[in-house]
N, C-alpha and C positions, 0 to 999 in steps of 0.2 A: 504493500500500500504506500509506504514511504517513497519507494522508487517511482511509482506511478505519479505521485504528487510532484516529485522532482522533475520528471519528464514533462508533466503538464506545465509546470512553472517555466521550464526551459523553453518550451514551444511558445508560451505566452509572451515571454521576453523577446524571443526572436521575431515573432510576428509584429510586435509593437515597434521593434527596431526597424524592420523593413517598411512598415507603414510610415514611420517618420522619414525614412529615406525617400520614399515616393513623394512625400509632401515637400521635401527640400529640393529634390532634383527630378521633377516630373518629366523633363525632356530627356534626361540621360539614363534613367533607370526603368527597366522592365523586370518583372519577377514571375516566378512560377514555382510549382512544387512537383518534384519528380519530373515526369515528361509532359505534364499538363501545363498550359499557358493561360495567362489572364490578360485582360485588356490593359493597355499601357497606363491608363488613367487610374486603375484600381489596384490596391494592394492585394497580395495573395489571400485566398480564403481557405487554404488547405488546413487540415487538422493533423498533419503528421510531418515528420522530417523525412528527407532533407528539404530545405528551402533553397531555391536557386535564384540568384539575382544577377542580371546582366547590366554592366556599366558600359554604355556606348560612348566612347571617347570621341569618335568621328564617324563618318559614313562607312569607313572601312576598318576601323580599329575598335575592338571591344574586349572586355574582360568578363569572364563568367565566374561568379563567386558562389560558394556553397556554405550553408549553415547546417550543422548536423546536431544530433542529440547531445545534450550537455552544454549547449551554447547558453551564455558566454563564459561559464565558470570552468568547464573542463574541455571545451572545444571552441576554437575561435573562428574568425573569418578565414576561409580557405579559398585559394585560387584553383578552380576546376579546369579552366582552359582559357586561352586567349588567342587572338588573331589580329593581323594587321597587314598592310601592304609592306613590301620590303623597305621602302623609303621611310616608313614610320617605325621600323623595328627598334632602333636605338632609343627613340623617345618613349616608346611603350615599355621597354625594359627598365628605364629610369622610373617611370610611373609605377610599375609593378614592384620595384625595389622599395619605393616609399610606402606602398600599400602593405607589403609584407612586414616592414619594420613597425608600422603602427599596429597591425594585427597582432604581432607578437607582444607588443607593450600592453594592448588591451587584454589579451589573454592572461598575462602575468598579473594584471590588476583585477581580473575577473569582471570586466565591465563590457558593455555592448560596444561593438567595433564597426558596425556597418557605416555609420555616418563619418567618423574620423578617418576610416580607411578610404572611403570614397573621396572625401575632401582632400586628403593628402595626394591621392592619385591624380585628381583633376588639377590641383595646383601645379604639380610637376609637369603634367601633360600640357597645360596652358602656357606655362613658362617656356617650354620647348617650342610651342607653336609661335609665341611672340618672337623668340630668337630666330626661328626659321623665316618668319615674315620680314624681320629686320635684315637678315642676310639676303633675302630675295630683293628687298628694296635697294640695298647697297649694290647688289649685282646688276639690277636694272639701270641704276645710275651709271655704273661703269660701262655697261653695254651701250648706253646711249652715246657715250663718247667715242666708241669704237666704230670703224667703218663696217657696214653690213655686207655680208657675203650672200648675195641673192641666191647663188647656187646651193649653198648650205641650207638656207632658209626654206627652199622649196624641195629639198631632198626628201623623198618619201621614207617613212619609218620602215625598218626591216620587219618583214613578216616571217613568223616561225611556223613550220608545218607540224602542228601538234597532232598526235594520234591518241585517241581515247579508247580504252578497252571497255568491254561490257561490264556492267555492275556485278559485283559479287555480294550476295546477301547471306548473312549468318546471324541467327538469333536477333533479328530485327535491325541489326547494324548493316549498313551498306558501304562497301569499299569499291573504289574505282581508280584505275591507273591512267596516267597521262605521260606521254614521252615526246620530246622534240630534240632536234639536233642543234648544238651550239658550236661556235668556233673559238670563242674566247669568254673569259669570266664576265666581262661587261655585258654579255648577251643575257645573262641570267635574269636580271631585274626587268629587262624589256620583255623577255619571253614570259615571265611570271605575270606581269601586268596584262599582257595580251591574253593569257589563259584565263585569269581571274576576273578581268574587267572589260574585255573587249571582244568577246565572241558569244555565240549562241548559248553556251553552257554557263556563262558568267552568273546569271541569277541563281542557278542551281548550286554552283560552287560557293556562292556567297553565303548560302545556308548551311554549308558543310560544317561539322564540328571542328574538323582539322583538315588542313591542306599541307601535308608533310612533303618535303622535297629534298633532293640531293643532286649534285652534279659532279662531273669529272671530265676534265678537258686538258689536252696538251696544246698549249698555245704556240702557234708558229709566227715568226721563225725562231723564237727564243728557245723552244723545246722545253719550256717550264710547265710542269703539271700543276693545275689548279683544281681544288676540290673543296666542297663545303656542304653544309646541310642546314635545313631549318625545320624544327620539329613542330612548329605552330601549336604549342601547348601540349603535345603528346610526347612527354619526356621519354627519350630512348628510341623513338621511331626514326628520327633523322639520321642518327649514327648508324642504325641498322641498314638504312638505304644506302648510305655512303659505303658501308662494308660490302654490300651486294655489288655495287659498281666496281669496287676495287678487286674483289675476288673474280669477277667476270672480265676484268681488265678492259672495261669499257672506256672509250675515248670520245669526247664530244657529245655527251648525252646528258640531258636534264630529265629526271624522272620525278613525278609528283603522284602521291596517293592521297585521295580525298576520302574522308570517312564521315558518314552521317550516323550519329549515335542513335540507337533505337530504344534506349531505356534499360537495356540489360547489360550489366557489366560482364565483359569477356575475360578479364584478368590477363595473365601473360600470353594467352593464346592470341590476343589481338596482334601481337608483334609478328607471329607466324603468318597471320592473314595479310598484314601489311606487306611483308616481304614477298609472299607468294603472288599477291596482286601486282606488285612492282615487277617481279620476274616475268610474269605472263605478259605484262604490258611491254616490257623491253623486247621479249621474244617476238611479239606481234609486230612491233615497230620495225625491228631489224629484218624480219621476213618480208614485210611489205616494201621496205626500202630496197632490198635485194631484188625483188620482183620488178620494181620500177626501173632498176638499172639494167635489166636484161633486155 
């Protein structure tokens, strides 16, 4: 009975905290419980943990938070996932660092953390936005003093031939692989923008829980190998994709695996699914490429 009372008190405090967060940040906050969603203007009406809160930092950057049983005395604000455009990654990481620091302090003090965590993240995010705008303004002034290269201004942006595999569904989660060819490291951000924001799949990919990626390329004429990965909130996934490219000795390939979470936790098996989907997408891409060259 005492345990039930504690759980009830914990949920009551969590709901009150999220309700206050809605009132303070109606444009930036949406919330849900488990896999159900609510209207943006209304706080969650669930009667059980976990509570899920999404902090929308920009049109393309967000952070998904989770409150679990015991909040706020034995469990604090937790980051469930996050995503952004490559150009926003550094700013988002700084915002998440601030959020984690405040969350840890609130848990130590056993006090509600939704509002102070959100406030800290938004302050850091907005400071970064102001700095970026100032740099852009200074850059515009510099460019205005430079002669314009009409040929460069009218040069069309490079297009990347993405190939997307068939979706793989397991326990309500959907995985899908995407592959394209690159020739240098600087191609990665352009190719990712094209995939996530500039094609017919963009609206679908924007709703993905994670878009994990890795690339490996030997740049010419230097012969220097470049490789990296982005886990997009799924810790451990990006490094596994990098390892896959390395053991296959791939060159000049960028691979992305999208996952839409279906509400059932898959545990460590999710990494096997991610790797298998990436491997299948790579095989399909290379087979198609070979056929086109014949």
